[in-house]
Backbone as a printed PyTorch tensor [residue, N CA C, xyz], in Angstrom:
tensor([[[-14.6940, -15.9570, -10.6580],
         [-14.5530, -15.0300,  -9.8070],
         [-15.5330, -13.6750,  -9.7940]],

        [[-16.3960, -13.4910,  -8.8410],
         [-17.0690, -12.0120,  -8.6050],
         [-16.3950, -10.8320,  -9.2890]],

        [[-17.2270, -10.1880,  -9.7820],
         [-16.8260,  -8.9630, -10.2940],
         [-16.7920,  -7.8410,  -9.0330]],

        [[-17.5770,  -8.0430,  -7.8990],
         [-17.2990,  -7.0850,  -6.7170],
         [-16.8770,  -7.8490,  -5.6110]],

        [[-16.2600,  -7.0530,  -4.5120],
         [-16.3520,  -7.3260,  -3.3160],
         [-17.3280,  -6.7850,  -2.2280]],

        [[-17.8570,  -7.0960,  -1.5740],
         [-18.9190,  -6.2360,  -0.4650],
         [-18.5680,  -6.7700,   0.8000]],

        [[-18.1050,  -5.6150,   1.5520],
         [-17.9170,  -5.6500,   2.9910],
         [-19.5030,  -5.1040,   3.8220]],

        [[-19.6390,  -5.7630,   4.7380],
         [-20.8670,  -5.4520,   5.6290],
         [-20.3150,  -5.0710,   7.1210]],

        [[-20.8390,  -3.7850,   7.2400],
         [-21.0760,  -3.3890,   8.9360],
         [-22.1330,  -3.2270,   9.3740]],

        [[-22.1000,  -3.2500,  10.8010],
         [-23.5620,  -3.0500,  11.4660],
         [-23.0330,  -1.8370,  12.2290]],

        [[-24.2280,  -0.4310,  12.1250],
         [-23.9380,   0.6800,  12.7480],
         [-25.1340,   1.0730,  13.5850]],

        [[-25.3010,   0.6420,  14.9220],
         [-26.3730,   0.5990,  15.8580],
         [-27.2030,  -0.2660,  15.0010]],

        [[-28.6660,   0.5140,  14.6000],
         [-29.5810,  -0.1840,  13.8440],
         [-29.6610,  -0.4290,  12.4820]],

        [[-28.4610,   0.0760,  11.7290],
         [-28.1710,   0.1480,  10.6410],
         [-27.1420,  -1.0710,   9.9810]],

        [[-27.6670,  -1.5960,   8.8280],
         [-26.7810,  -2.1110,   8.2320],
         [-25.8350,  -1.4400,   7.1490]],

        [[-24.5750,  -1.4590,   6.8720],
         [-23.7980,  -0.6700,   5.9830],
         [-23.2560,  -1.6870,   4.9330]],

        [[-23.7290,  -1.7460,   3.6910],
         [-22.8920,  -2.6120,   2.6280],
         [-21.9170,  -1.5010,   1.8250]],

        [[-20.8150,  -1.8150,   1.7600],
         [-20.0330,  -1.2530,   0.9620],
         [-19.3130,  -2.2380,  -0.0250]],

        [[-19.2600,  -1.5370,  -1.4820],
         [-18.8510,  -2.3730,  -2.3400],
         [-17.6120,  -1.8270,  -3.1670]],

        [[-16.8720,  -2.7700,  -3.5730],
         [-15.5350,  -2.0310,  -4.7360],
         [-15.3520,  -3.3110,  -5.7040]],

        [[-15.1760,  -2.7560,  -6.9650],
         [-14.8290,  -3.7490,  -8.0410],
         [-13.7770,  -4.6540,  -7.7350]],

        [[-13.7170,  -5.8760,  -8.0300],
         [-12.5940,  -6.6670,  -7.3200],
         [-11.3180,  -6.3750,  -7.8650]],

        [[-11.4250,  -5.6080,  -8.9750],
         [ -9.8910,  -5.3430,  -9.2780],
         [ -9.8520,  -4.0240,  -9.2150]],

        [[-10.1430,  -3.4700,  -8.0930],
         [ -9.9880,  -2.1530,  -7.6950],
         [ -8.7040,  -1.7210,  -7.0700]],

        [[ -8.3550,  -0.7320,  -7.3330],
         [ -7.0610,  -0.1810,  -6.6980],
         [ -6.9500,  -0.4620,  -4.8880]],

        [[ -6.1480,  -1.2690,  -4.5150],
         [ -6.1130,  -1.4390,  -3.2240],
         [ -6.3390,  -0.0850,  -2.2200]],

        [[ -6.0200,   0.8950,  -2.5250],
         [ -5.9660,   2.1090,  -1.9370],
         [ -7.1500,   2.9170,  -2.0460]],

        [[ -8.3230,   2.6450,  -2.9650],
         [ -9.5570,   3.0220,  -3.2360],
         [-10.6760,   2.7540,  -2.2350]],

        [[-11.4750,   3.5870,  -2.0690],
         [-12.4910,   3.5860,  -1.3280],
         [-13.6460,   2.8530,  -1.8710]],

        [[-14.7020,   2.4660,  -1.2190],
         [-15.9580,   1.7300,  -2.1210],
         [-16.5790,   2.7210,  -3.2240]],

        [[-16.7840,   1.9420,  -4.1510],
         [-17.7300,   2.7470,  -4.7370],
         [-19.2360,   2.8710,  -4.8350]],

        [[-19.5750,   2.1500,  -3.7810],
         [-21.1870,   1.9390,  -3.3360],
         [-21.2270,   1.8680,  -2.1360]],

        [[-21.6420,   2.5720,  -1.6310],
         [-22.2000,   2.2980,   0.0420],
         [-23.8760,   2.3000,   0.0110]],

        [[-24.3800,   1.4000,   0.8600],
         [-25.8980,   1.1700,   0.8080],
         [-26.2100,   1.2350,   2.3220]],

        [[-26.8060,   1.7770,   2.9480],
         [-27.3340,   1.8110,   4.4430],
         [-28.7420,   1.3680,   4.4840]],

        [[-29.1670,   0.1620,   5.1980],
         [-30.5980,  -0.2380,   5.0790],
         [-30.6950,  -0.1980,   6.6910]],

        [[-32.0640,  -0.4670,   7.1980],
         [-32.0380,  -0.8960,   8.4290],
         [-31.6370,  -2.4100,   8.7560]],

        [[-30.8510,  -2.5690,   9.9940],
         [-30.5520,  -4.2010,  10.1730],
         [-31.7760,  -5.0540,  10.2760]],

        [[-31.8440,  -5.9920,   9.7290],
         [-33.0640,  -7.0900,   9.8050],
         [-33.7420,  -7.2890,  11.0690]],

        [[-32.7710,  -7.2580,  12.1830],
         [-33.0060,  -7.4670,  13.5050],
         [-33.8930,  -6.3240,  14.0880]],

        [[-33.4200,  -4.8980,  13.5610],
         [-33.6930,  -3.4850,  14.2310],
         [-35.1380,  -3.3890,  14.7440]],

        [[-35.3540,  -2.7100,  15.6710],
         [-36.4100,  -2.5300,  16.1950],
         [-37.0460,  -1.0950,  15.0830]],

        [[-38.2430,  -1.4430,  14.5370],
         [-38.5120,  -0.4370,  13.4990],
         [-38.4090,   1.2670,  14.1500]],

        [[-38.8090,   1.4200,  15.4300],
         [-38.7280,   2.5010,  15.9840],
         [-37.4150,   3.2730,  16.0390]],

        [[-36.0970,   2.4100,  16.0000],
         [-34.9430,   2.8780,  15.9200],
         [-34.4190,   3.5650,  14.7170]],

        [[-35.2590,   3.0720,  13.7890],
         [-34.7260,   3.6600,  12.3230],
         [-35.9270,   4.4300,  11.8080]],

        [[-36.6430,   4.8850,  12.4340],
         [-37.7660,   5.7680,  11.8170],
         [-37.4060,   7.1800,  11.7160]],

        [[-36.6090,   7.6610,  12.2120],
         [-36.0310,   9.1630,  11.9430],
         [-34.9970,   9.0670,  10.6590]],

        [[-34.7040,   7.9100,  10.0280],
         [-33.9260,   7.5590,   8.8810],
         [-32.6110,   7.8870,   9.2260]],

        [[-31.7390,   7.8360,   8.4810],
         [-30.2280,   7.8960,   8.4680],
         [-29.6960,   9.2480,   8.8120]],

        [[-28.9960,   9.4410,  10.0290],
         [-28.3840,  10.5520,  10.6150],
         [-26.7550,  10.9410,  10.2960]],

        [[-26.5520,  12.0990,  10.0100],
         [-25.0380,  12.1330,  10.1140],
         [-24.1500,  11.3650,  10.9940]],

        [[-24.7350,  11.4130,  12.3140],
         [-23.7340,  10.3780,  12.9220],
         [-23.7830,   9.0020,  12.6170]],

        [[-24.5570,   8.4970,  11.9830],
         [-24.5260,   7.2410,  11.5880],
         [-23.4100,   7.1060,  10.5360]],

        [[-23.2110,   8.1370,   9.7660],
         [-22.2920,   7.9710,   8.5450],
         [-20.8400,   8.2760,   9.1880]],

        [[-20.7650,   8.8980,  10.0270],
         [-19.2960,   9.1420,  10.8950],
         [-19.0760,   7.9300,  11.5740]],

        [[-20.0400,   7.0590,  11.9240],
         [-19.6780,   5.9800,  12.4000],
         [-19.1230,   4.7030,  11.5470]],

        [[-19.4150,   5.0240,  10.5070],
         [-18.9280,   3.9010,   9.5990],
         [-17.5860,   3.8930,   9.3780]],

        [[-16.6050,   2.5590,   9.7530],
         [-15.3900,   2.8600,   9.7580],
         [-14.5800,   2.1130,   8.3980]],

        [[-14.6700,   3.3710,   7.5250],
         [-13.9900,   2.9550,   6.4020],
         [-12.6350,   2.2460,   6.1310]],

        [[-11.7250,   2.5850,   7.2570],
         [-10.5700,   1.9770,   7.0460],
         [-10.3790,   0.6420,   7.4060]],

        [[-11.3870,   0.3560,   8.4570],
         [-11.4390,  -1.2060,   8.9210],
         [-12.1890,  -1.9370,   7.3850]],

        [[-13.2840,  -1.5000,   6.9690],
         [-13.7140,  -1.8960,   5.6650],
         [-12.7230,  -2.0670,   4.4900]],

        [[-11.5080,  -0.8660,   4.6000],
         [-10.6430,  -1.3330,   3.4750],
         [ -9.6690,  -1.9710,   3.7970]],

        [[ -9.3040,  -2.2070,   4.6840],
         [ -8.4070,  -3.6320,   5.3460],
         [ -9.2280,  -4.5900,   4.9100]],

        [[-10.4370,  -4.7230,   5.3170],
         [-10.9670,  -6.0340,   5.0380],
         [-11.1700,  -6.3870,   3.3850]],

        [[-11.5540,  -5.2270,   2.6640],
         [-11.6830,  -5.3410,   1.2820],
         [-10.1640,  -6.1290,   0.7610]],

        [[ -8.7300,  -5.3730,   1.2380],
         [ -7.4780,  -5.5440,   0.8340],
         [ -7.3270,  -7.4010,   1.0920]],

        [[ -7.7900,  -7.7270,   2.3360],
         [ -7.7660,  -9.1440,   2.4340],
         [ -8.7530, -10.1190,   1.5170]],

        [[ -9.6380,  -9.7260,   1.5260],
         [-10.4770, -10.2400,   0.5470],
         [-10.0710, -10.6120,  -0.9940]],

        [[ -9.0240,  -9.4660,  -1.5630],
         [ -9.0640,  -9.4980,  -2.7830],
         [ -8.2220, -10.3980,  -3.0750]],

        [[ -8.2230, -11.1550,  -4.3520],
         [ -7.4950, -12.3090,  -4.8750],
         [ -6.2650, -12.3810,  -4.9070]],

        [[ -5.5830, -13.2590,  -4.5120],
         [ -4.1650, -13.2290,  -4.3720],
         [ -3.4570, -12.7440,  -5.9540]],

        [[ -2.3420, -12.5190,  -5.8710],
         [ -1.5780, -12.2030,  -7.0580],
         [ -0.3530, -12.6820,  -6.9960]],

        [[ -0.3180, -13.7720,  -7.8400],
         [  1.0680, -14.6620,  -8.0570],
         [  1.9810, -13.7150,  -8.5240]],

        [[  1.6770, -13.0210,  -9.5000],
         [  2.6550, -12.0630, -10.1840],
         [  3.2880, -10.9080,  -9.0950]],

        [[  2.5950, -10.3710,  -8.0800],
         [  2.8590,  -9.5520,  -7.0550],
         [  4.1230, -10.2110,  -6.3070]],

        [[  3.8430, -11.3180,  -5.9310],
         [  4.6610, -12.2480,  -5.0260],
         [  6.0980, -12.2440,  -5.8780]],

        [[  6.0450, -12.6180,  -7.0520],
         [  7.1890, -12.9020,  -7.7380],
         [  8.0360, -11.5350,  -7.8380]],

        [[  7.2830, -10.4380,  -8.1340],
         [  7.8930,  -9.1460,  -8.1290],
         [  8.3450,  -8.6910,  -7.0310]],

        [[  7.5230,  -8.8780,  -5.7710],
         [  8.4330,  -8.5200,  -4.1980],
         [  9.5940,  -9.5020,  -4.1730]],

        [[  9.3400, -10.7100,  -4.3890],
         [ 10.7080, -11.6160,  -4.2680],
         [ 11.9980, -11.0630,  -5.1410]],

        [[ 11.7200, -10.3560,  -6.4740],
         [ 12.6590,  -9.6310,  -7.2550],
         [ 13.0920,  -8.6000,  -6.7970]],

        [[ 12.3550,  -7.9340,  -6.2730],
         [ 12.5180,  -6.2930,  -5.5830],
         [ 13.4610,  -6.8660,  -4.1670]],

        [[ 13.0800,  -7.6040,  -3.6820],
         [ 13.7790,  -7.7730,  -2.2460],
         [ 15.2240,  -8.2680,  -2.6340]],

        [[ 15.4210,  -9.3250,  -3.6200],
         [ 16.5020,  -9.4700,  -3.9630],
         [ 17.3630,  -8.3530,  -4.5950]],

        [[ 16.7960,  -7.4340,  -5.4110],
         [ 17.5600,  -6.5990,  -5.7720],
         [ 17.9550,  -5.3700,  -4.9040]],

        [[ 17.2860,  -5.1810,  -3.9910],
         [ 17.6450,  -4.4160,  -2.9000],
         [ 18.5170,  -4.7110,  -1.9020]],

        [[ 18.8290,  -6.1800,  -1.5770],
         [ 19.5850,  -6.7840,  -0.7250],
         [ 20.9230,  -6.8050,  -1.2850]],

        [[ 20.9860,  -6.8460,  -2.7830],
         [ 21.9510,  -6.9100,  -3.6620],
         [ 22.5860,  -5.3700,  -3.7020]],

        [[ 21.9280,  -4.6050,  -3.8350],
         [ 22.5250,  -3.1100,  -4.0070],
         [ 23.1960,  -2.8780,  -2.5920]],

        [[ 22.1660,  -3.0720,  -1.6580],
         [ 22.7840,  -2.7960,  -0.1380],
         [ 24.2880,  -3.3410,   0.2320]],

        [[ 23.9700,  -4.4510,  -0.0950],
         [ 25.5420,  -5.5740,   0.1190],
         [ 26.4820,  -5.0600,  -0.5950]],

        [[ 26.5160,  -4.4520,  -2.1410],
         [ 27.3530,  -4.2320,  -2.8180],
         [ 27.8800,  -2.8520,  -2.6670]],

        [[ 27.0800,  -1.9980,  -2.3260],
         [ 27.3090,  -0.5990,  -2.3210],
         [ 27.0870,   0.1990,  -1.2790]],

        [[ 26.6000,  -0.5030,  -0.2060],
         [ 26.1780,   0.4190,   1.1180],
         [ 24.7920,   1.0180,   0.8700]],

        [[ 24.9140,   2.2160,   1.6610],
         [ 23.8240,   3.2730,   1.5120],
         [ 24.1430,   4.5410,   0.3900]],

        [[ 24.2700,   3.5850,  -0.8560],
         [ 24.4040,   4.7870,  -1.7250],
         [ 23.2040,   5.3180,  -2.4290]],

        [[ 23.2100,   6.3400,  -3.5050],
         [ 22.1710,   6.8430,  -4.1220],
         [ 21.2630,   5.9950,  -4.7860]],

        [[ 21.8970,   4.8630,  -5.5830],
         [ 21.2430,   3.7690,  -6.2060],
         [ 20.3330,   2.9900,  -5.1360]],

        [[ 20.9930,   2.5340,  -4.2070],
         [ 20.1520,   1.7490,  -3.2610],
         [ 18.9790,   2.4060,  -2.7460]],

        [[ 19.2840,   3.5580,  -2.3530],
         [ 18.0500,   4.6350,  -1.9960],
         [ 17.1680,   4.8100,  -3.0940]],

        [[ 17.4860,   5.1720,  -4.2930],
         [ 16.6830,   5.2880,  -5.3050],
         [ 15.8980,   4.0190,  -5.4060]],

        [[ 16.1400,   2.6360,  -5.4060],
         [ 15.5430,   1.6040,  -5.7590],
         [ 14.7350,   1.3410,  -4.4100]],

        [[ 15.0320,   1.7560,  -3.0360],
         [ 14.2780,   1.6590,  -1.9920],
         [ 13.1170,   2.7810,  -2.0790]],

        [[ 13.3550,   3.8430,  -2.2100],
         [ 12.1220,   4.7780,  -2.7510],
         [ 11.4370,   4.5840,  -3.4700]],

        [[ 11.4160,   3.7040,  -4.7630],
         [ 11.0010,   3.2460,  -5.7530],
         [  9.8130,   2.2360,  -5.0840]],

        [[ 10.6240,   1.2990,  -4.2580],
         [  9.8610,   0.3260,  -3.3250],
         [  8.8000,   1.1070,  -2.6850]],

        [[  9.1620,   1.8480,  -1.9710],
         [  8.3960,   2.6370,  -0.9660],
         [  6.8970,   3.1020,  -1.8560]],

        [[  7.3000,   4.0850,  -2.5050],
         [  6.0970,   4.5470,  -3.7210],
         [  5.3340,   3.2490,  -3.9850]],

        [[  5.8090,   2.6040,  -4.4940],
         [  4.8840,   1.1480,  -4.8960],
         [  4.0900,   0.7960,  -3.7640]],

        [[  4.7410,   0.3700,  -2.6750],
         [  4.0030,  -0.1790,  -1.4620],
         [  2.7510,   0.7860,  -0.8380]],

        [[  3.2910,   2.2930,  -0.9270],
         [  2.1190,   2.8760,  -0.5500],
         [  0.9220,   2.7850,  -1.4470]],

        [[  1.2430,   2.9780,  -2.7850],
         [  0.4700,   3.2500,  -3.8900],
         [ -0.6680,   1.5680,  -3.8060]],

        [[  0.1260,   0.5280,  -3.2660],
         [ -0.6790,  -0.9560,  -3.1110],
         [ -1.4150,  -0.7660,  -1.8230]],

        [[ -1.1490,   0.2500,  -1.1420],
         [ -1.9770,   0.0420,   0.3510],
         [ -1.4150,  -0.8350,   1.1570]],

        [[ -0.2560,  -1.2760,   1.2630],
         [  0.4090,  -2.1870,   1.9670],
         [  0.5350,  -1.6800,   3.3760]],

        [[  0.0070,  -2.5000,   4.2940],
         [ -0.2870,  -1.7770,   5.8070],
         [  1.3370,  -2.0460,   6.3040]],

        [[  1.7160,  -0.9380,   7.0030],
         [  3.0060,  -0.6360,   7.6200],
         [  4.0710,  -0.9540,   6.8600]],

        [[  4.0340,   0.1100,   5.9420],
         [  5.0020,  -0.2090,   4.5170],
         [  6.4510,  -0.1780,   5.2250]],

        [[  6.9640,   0.3660,   6.3930],
         [  7.9730,   0.0310,   6.4850],
         [  8.7650,  -1.0350,   7.1110]],

        [[  7.6960,  -1.5840,   7.8190],
         [  8.0360,  -2.9880,   8.3000],
         [  8.0090,  -4.0410,   6.6810]],

        [[  7.0310,  -3.3880,   6.0550],
         [  7.2240,  -4.4350,   4.8610],
         [  8.4880,  -4.3740,   4.1030]],

        [[  9.1020,  -3.1490,   4.0490],
         [ 10.3680,  -2.8230,   3.3220],
         [ 11.4060,  -3.7300,   4.2610]],

        [[ 11.3630,  -3.6630,   5.5600],
         [ 12.5250,  -4.1370,   6.4010],
         [ 12.2370,  -5.5160,   6.0840]],

        [[ 11.2820,  -6.1190,   5.9090],
         [ 11.0960,  -7.7800,   5.4450],
         [ 12.0350,  -7.6550,   4.4660]],

        [[ 11.5250,  -7.1100,   3.2460],
         [ 12.4060,  -7.2680,   2.1130],
         [ 13.7050,  -7.1200,   2.2500]],

        [[ 14.4650,  -6.2080,   2.8110],
         [ 15.7760,  -5.9420,   3.1500],
         [ 16.4870,  -6.7070,   4.0160]],

        [[ 15.6240,  -7.2150,   4.9080],
         [ 16.2820,  -7.8960,   5.9460],
         [ 16.8950,  -7.1050,   7.2150]],

        [[ 16.4370,  -6.1950,   7.1700],
         [ 16.6250,  -5.0740,   8.2160],
         [ 15.6780,  -4.6940,   9.1220]],

        [[ 15.8590,  -3.7960,   9.9790],
         [ 14.9160,  -3.2470,  11.3160],
         [ 14.0110,  -2.1270,  10.4100]],

        [[ 13.0550,  -2.2300,  10.8600],
         [ 12.0240,  -1.0240,  10.5580],
         [ 12.6920,   0.4400,  10.5680]],

        [[ 13.4180,   0.6530,  11.7460],
         [ 13.9000,   1.8280,  12.3680],
         [ 14.9390,   2.3300,  11.3100]],

        [[ 15.8350,   1.0750,  10.7150],
         [ 16.9690,   1.2590,   9.6610],
         [ 16.2040,   2.0610,   8.4810]],

        [[ 15.1400,   1.1350,   8.2260],
         [ 14.4560,   1.4180,   6.9540],
         [ 14.0090,   3.1410,   7.2040]],

        [[ 13.3660,   3.3000,   8.1220],
         [ 13.1730,   4.7730,   8.3500],
         [ 14.2220,   5.6890,   7.9090]],

        [[ 15.2750,   5.5820,   8.7810],
         [ 16.5630,   6.1420,   8.3590],
         [ 16.7010,   6.3290,   6.9900]],

        [[ 16.9180,   5.1670,   6.1310],
         [ 17.1590,   5.1320,   4.7780],
         [ 16.1680,   5.5060,   4.0190]],

        [[ 14.8140,   5.9630,   4.2940],
         [ 14.0360,   6.6350,   3.7380],
         [ 14.0580,   8.1070,   4.0620]],

        [[ 14.7300,   8.3980,   5.2790],
         [ 14.9050,   9.9240,   5.6140],
         [ 16.0710,  10.2840,   4.5790]],

        [[ 17.1820,   9.2380,   4.5480],
         [ 18.5490,  10.0630,   3.7010],
         [ 17.9270,  10.1690,   2.2620]],

        [[ 16.9590,   9.2160,   1.7460],
         [ 16.4920,   9.3940,   0.6170],
         [ 16.0600,  10.6270,   0.0780]],

        [[ 15.3450,  11.2300,   1.0670],
         [ 14.6680,  12.5630,   1.0330],
         [ 15.6240,  13.5580,   1.3600]],

        [[ 16.7100,  13.2040,   1.9870],
         [ 17.7890,  14.2680,   2.5450],
         [ 18.6260,  14.5060,   0.9330]],

        [[ 18.6270,  13.2990,   0.4380],
         [ 19.6940,  13.2390,  -0.9420],
         [ 18.7440,  13.6840,  -2.1740]],

        [[ 17.4850,  14.1550,  -2.0250],
         [ 16.6550,  14.4710,  -3.3270],
         [ 16.3130,  13.1490,  -4.2620]],

        [[ 15.8570,  12.4040,  -3.5340],
         [ 15.4650,  11.0180,  -4.2840],
         [ 14.0830,  11.0680,  -4.0840]],

        [[ 13.2660,  11.4180,  -3.0210],
         [ 12.2640,  11.1010,  -2.5470],
         [ 11.4930,  12.2820,  -2.2160]],

        [[ 10.2420,  12.5680,  -2.5810],
         [  9.5450,  14.0130,  -1.9150],
         [  8.8570,  13.2890,  -0.8230]],

        [[  8.1810,  14.5900,  -0.1320],
         [  7.5240,  14.1250,   1.0650],
         [  6.2740,  14.9140,   0.9570]],

        [[  5.2010,  13.9820,   1.3740],
         [  3.7150,  14.4600,   1.7710],
         [  3.7720,  14.5610,   3.2480]],

        [[  3.5430,  15.8160,   3.5110],
         [  3.3230,  16.4850,   5.0810],
         [  1.9320,  15.7090,   5.5980]],

        [[  2.5680,  14.6760,   6.6440],
         [  1.4230,  14.6420,   7.6970],
         [  1.3370,  13.1670,   7.0080]],

        [[  1.7890,  12.3850,   6.0990],
         [  1.2480,  10.9240,   5.9050],
         [  2.0590,  10.4160,   4.8530]],

        [[  2.1550,   8.7730,   5.0320],
         [  3.0490,   8.1750,   3.9270],
         [  2.8240,   8.4650,   2.6900]],

        [[  3.8670,   8.5140,   1.9810],
         [  4.0320,   8.4960,   0.4890],
         [  5.2060,   9.5750,  -0.1330]],

        [[  4.7210,   9.9520,  -1.3120],
         [  6.1600,  10.8740,  -1.8390],
         [  6.3300,  10.4050,  -3.4790]],

        [[  7.0120,  11.0850,  -3.9360],
         [  7.0990,  10.5400,  -5.2550],
         [  8.6520,  10.3890,  -5.4570]],

        [[  8.8180,   9.7150,  -6.6290],
         [ 10.5260,   9.7360,  -7.0780],
         [ 10.8170,  11.1580,  -7.5630]],

        [[ 11.8500,  11.5040,  -7.2580],
         [ 12.2570,  13.0940,  -8.1160],
         [ 12.8070,  12.6020,  -9.3550]],

        [[ 13.2260,  13.3430, -10.0070],
         [ 13.8670,  13.3280, -11.4320],
         [ 15.0620,  12.5490, -11.4540]],

        [[ 15.6380,  12.8530, -10.0230],
         [ 17.2950,  12.0840, -10.0450],
         [ 16.9800,  10.7560,  -9.6650]],

        [[ 15.9610,  10.3960,  -8.7800],
         [ 15.8040,   9.0730,  -8.5150],
         [ 15.3120,   8.1570,  -9.6250]],

        [[ 14.5960,   9.0000, -10.5470],
         [ 14.0820,   8.1480, -11.9170],
         [ 14.9670,   7.7950, -12.6750]],

        [[ 16.1520,   8.8660, -12.9130],
         [ 17.1200,   8.5940, -13.7450],
         [ 18.0040,   7.3760, -13.2230]],

        [[ 18.2870,   7.0950, -11.8050],
         [ 18.9140,   6.0070, -11.4120],
         [ 18.2690,   4.9760, -11.4520]],

        [[ 16.8350,   4.8650, -11.3690],
         [ 16.1820,   3.7230, -11.3040],
         [ 15.6940,   3.1240, -13.0570]],

        [[ 15.8770,   4.0230, -13.8830],
         [ 15.5980,   3.3960, -14.9950],
         [ 16.9560,   3.6290, -16.0870]],

        [[ 18.1660,   3.9220, -15.5810],
         [ 19.2040,   3.9330, -16.3980],
         [ 20.3430,   3.0430, -16.0430]],

        [[ 21.5090,   3.3320, -16.1710],
         [ 22.6160,   2.0630, -15.8770],
         [ 22.4140,   1.2000, -14.9420]],

        [[ 22.0980,   1.9320, -13.6220],
         [ 21.9310,   0.9160, -12.3070],
         [ 20.6920,  -0.1500, -12.7200]],

        [[ 19.4430,   0.1640, -13.2710],
         [ 18.4790,  -0.7780, -13.5840],
         [ 19.3410,  -2.0710, -14.6420]],

        [[ 19.9790,  -1.5370, -15.4480],
         [ 20.8040,  -2.6310, -16.2380],
         [ 21.7140,  -3.4190, -15.3700]],

        [[ 22.3450,  -2.7540, -14.0860],
         [ 23.3520,  -3.5780, -13.3340],
         [ 22.4020,  -4.5590, -12.6010]],

        [[ 21.1990,  -4.2380, -11.8340],
         [ 20.4270,  -4.8800, -11.2260],
         [ 19.8730,  -5.8320, -11.9750]],

        [[ 19.2990,  -5.6160, -13.2000],
         [ 18.9630,  -6.9330, -13.9030],
         [ 19.8330,  -8.0110, -14.3550]],

        [[ 21.2310,  -7.2610, -14.6300],
         [ 22.0770,  -8.3830, -14.9050],
         [ 22.2070,  -8.9600, -13.8560]],

        [[ 22.3060,  -8.5340, -12.6090],
         [ 22.6310,  -9.3610, -11.3170],
         [ 21.4280, -10.5650, -11.3690]],

        [[ 20.1890,  -9.6950, -11.3620],
         [ 19.0800, -10.9110, -11.3220],
         [ 18.9010, -12.1140, -12.1750]],

        [[ 19.5840, -11.5850, -13.6440],
         [ 19.5440, -12.7840, -14.4200],
         [ 20.7880, -13.5710, -14.4640]],

        [[ 21.4620, -13.3060, -13.4180],
         [ 22.6430, -14.2480, -13.4410],
         [ 23.8630, -13.7830, -14.4350]],

        [[ 23.9720, -12.7470, -14.9820],
         [ 24.7610, -12.0190, -16.1530],
         [ 25.8990, -11.2760, -15.4800]],

        [[ 26.0410, -11.3970, -14.1880],
         [ 26.7190, -10.4580, -13.4190],
         [ 28.2560, -10.7770, -13.6250]]])
């Protein structure tokens, strides 16, 4: 496997090459950006060099999405998601919208945001077999119950000490027992 993943974009007469380490955090930006004249560009169009307008036209979000698609699949991540989904559905089915369910949902949310999962709410809805609107309501309730912090203006947040206590304490033992078939 290659040590790097490179994504190329054409911006006007320029070719932009962005490079990530193959094992880079999915939420990270490129560690190298190289801008060169496009091989087919008229030399007169690149004579003045790279201007700030060229830099502003680079679509880093699109490149990041392409990087995430190009990353090697992680079978361990799929096993984790399957286990996470089963645990969330079990907690919701057994306890309803309890602090335990909301804490584990918040933990899954924080993990998905950190992995730069596109449309985190839809991802969690798929895991729990609920609608995205329902998950948004559950995350709002988790914040209201002081289980998840807020990051103004964007997705994310952190587990509060109260949520960490739940996800590492006796409820973790209960969930583990269920998943191991020891319930």
